[in-house]
C-alpha positions in Angstrom: 78.2 96.2 105.3 77.0 98.7 102.9 75.9 98.0 99.3 79.0 98.1 96.8 78.2 98.9 93.3 80.5 97.7 90.4 80.9 99.1 86.9 82.2 96.5 84.4 84.4 97.9 81.7 84.5 95.4 78.5 85.2 95.9 74.8 84.3 92.5 73.6 81.5 89.6 73.7 81.0 90.0 77.5 81.8 86.4 78.6 83.3 87.4 81.8 80.8 90.2 82.3 78.0 87.7 82.0 79.7 85.4 84.8 80.3 88.3 86.9 76.7 89.5 86.8 75.4 86.0 87.3 77.6 85.6 90.2 76.4 88.8 91.9 72.7 88.6 90.7 71.5 87.6 94.2 74.2 89.0 96.4 72.7 91.3 99.1 75.9 93.5 99.4 77.4 93.7 95.9 75.7 94.7 92.7 76.7 95.3 89.0 75.1 98.8 88.4 76.7 99.6 85.1 78.6 98.1 81.9 80.7 100.6 80.1 82.0 99.7 76.7 83.9 101.6 74.0 82.3 99.9 71.1 78.6 100.4 70.2 78.5 96.9 68.5 80.2 95.2 71.4 78.5 91.7 72.4 78.6 92.9 76.0 75.7 95.2 75.3 73.5 92.1 74.7 74.6 90.8 78.2 73.7 94.1 79.6 70.1 94.0 77.9 69.7 90.1 79.0 70.4 91.1 82.8 68.8 94.5 82.6 71.9 96.3 83.7 72.4 99.9 82.4 75.0 100.4 80.1 77.1 103.4 78.7 79.2 103.6 75.5 82.2 105.7 76.0 84.2 106.1 72.7 87.9 105.9 72.9 87.9 109.8 72.0 85.7 110.5 75.0 87.5 108.3 77.6 90.0 111.2 78.3 87.1 113.6 79.2 87.1 113.5 83.0 84.0 115.4 83.4 81.9 113.2 81.1 83.4 109.8 82.6 83.0 111.1 86.2 79.3 112.1 85.6 78.5 108.6 84.3 80.1 106.7 87.2 78.6 109.0 89.7 75.1 108.9 88.4 75.4 105.2 88.9 77.0 105.4 92.4 79.9 103.2 91.3 82.2 102.1 94.1 84.4 99.7 92.1 85.5 99.2 88.4 86.2 95.8 87.0 87.9 95.4 83.7 86.7 92.3 81.7 88.0 92.3 78.3 88.6 96.0 78.2 91.2 96.7 75.6 92.1 100.3 76.2 94.5 102.1 78.7 92.6 103.6 81.6 93.1 107.2 81.7 95.4 108.4 84.8 92.6 110.5 86.3 90.4 107.3 86.5 93.2 105.3 88.1 93.7 108.0 90.6 90.0 108.3 91.3 89.5 104.5 91.8 92.9 103.8 93.4 92.8 100.4 95.0 89.1 100.0 93.8 89.8 98.8 90.2 90.8 95.2 89.1 91.8 93.9 85.8 92.0 90.2 84.6 94.9 89.1 82.4 95.0 85.7 80.6 98.5 84.9 81.5 100.7 84.6 84.8 102.2 88.0 85.2 104.8 89.4 85.0 105.2 87.1 81.9 103.3 88.0 78.7 101.9 91.3 79.8 102.1 94.8 78.5 100.8 96.7 75.5 99.4 94.4 72.7 99.3 91.4 74.9 95.6 90.5 75.1 93.4 87.8 74.0 94.8 85.3 71.5 98.1 87.2 71.2 98.8 86.0 74.7 98.0 82.4 74.1 100.1 82.5 70.8 103.1 83.9 72.8 102.6 81.3 75.6 102.5 78.6 73.0 105.6 79.8 71.3 107.6 80.1 74.5 106.8 76.5 75.2 105.4 77.3 78.7 104.3 74.3 80.8 101.8 76.3 82.6 99.5 79.5 82.0 96.6 80.9 83.8 95.0 84.2 85.1 96.4 87.2 86.9 93.9 89.5 88.7 95.6 92.8 89.6 94.9 96.4 90.6 94.9 98.7 87.7 97.8 101.1 87.6 98.8 103.8 85.0 100.7 101.1 83.0 99.3 98.0 81.1 99.4 95.0 83.5 101.8 96.5 86.2 99.4 96.9 89.1 99.8 94.9 92.4 98.8 91.3 91.8 95.7 90.2 93.9 95.3 86.6 92.9 96.9 84.1 90.4 95.2 80.8 89.2 97.2 78.3 87.1 96.5 75.8 84.4 98.9 73.1 83.4 99.8 72.7 79.6 100.6 69.8 77.6 103.2 70.0 75.0 100.7 69.5 72.2 98.2 72.0 73.4 97.4 74.5 70.5 96.9 78.2 71.4 93.1 77.6 71.1 93.4 74.8 73.7 95.5 77.0 75.9 92.8 79.9 75.5 90.1 77.3 76.6 91.9 76.3 79.7 92.6 79.9 80.7 89.0 80.9 79.9 87.8 78.2 82.2 89.7 79.7 85.1 88.5 83.3 84.2 84.8 82.2 84.7 85.4 80.2 87.6 87.7 82.3 89.7 87.3 86.1 88.6 83.8 86.6 90.2 85.1 84.9 93.5 88.3 87.1 93.6 86.1 90.2 93.0 83.9 89.3 95.9 86.8 88.7 98.2 88.6 91.9 97.1 85.3 94.0 97.8 84.6 92.4 101.0 88.2 93.1 102.2 88.3 96.7 100.9 84.9 98.1 101.2 83.4 98.9 104.6 
């Protein structure tokens, strides 16, 4: 199998990015070649520096610049894009360019609790308010609308009636760190020849 190179798109602290890089650190066929963030002060930059992975800051205003984004990804030989706490809608040209080669993780069991504005703590508050008995993660292909791409995998966490939104978040985060790297590997192994 040829070498597959991943770009991780992240807007936040980089907890998932760290887990993904760690997982693929000694993988002979898959590597993380780039981290893209839209925030110059994002914690994920420290993750990139720690692992000596190159990073690019692409501001929200530049994200629609097809030439700029394409050049950055081509320079790093990117085959797959993985969203890990990326909060902006992916431009249509990029969805088309990486059709079936871009994954996102959502901190709930889609189709419930998805869509615009449903990210991070907002999701866990909504799950708590709805009195759900389970939550979890959904790994899905990226489409042109928030959280509507084909589901690749889901993993569940059972919730107790007394769980706070913070406790729900902890349970979901544990699933993210455990399963996202594994599902990325399975997806790439199946779709990259």
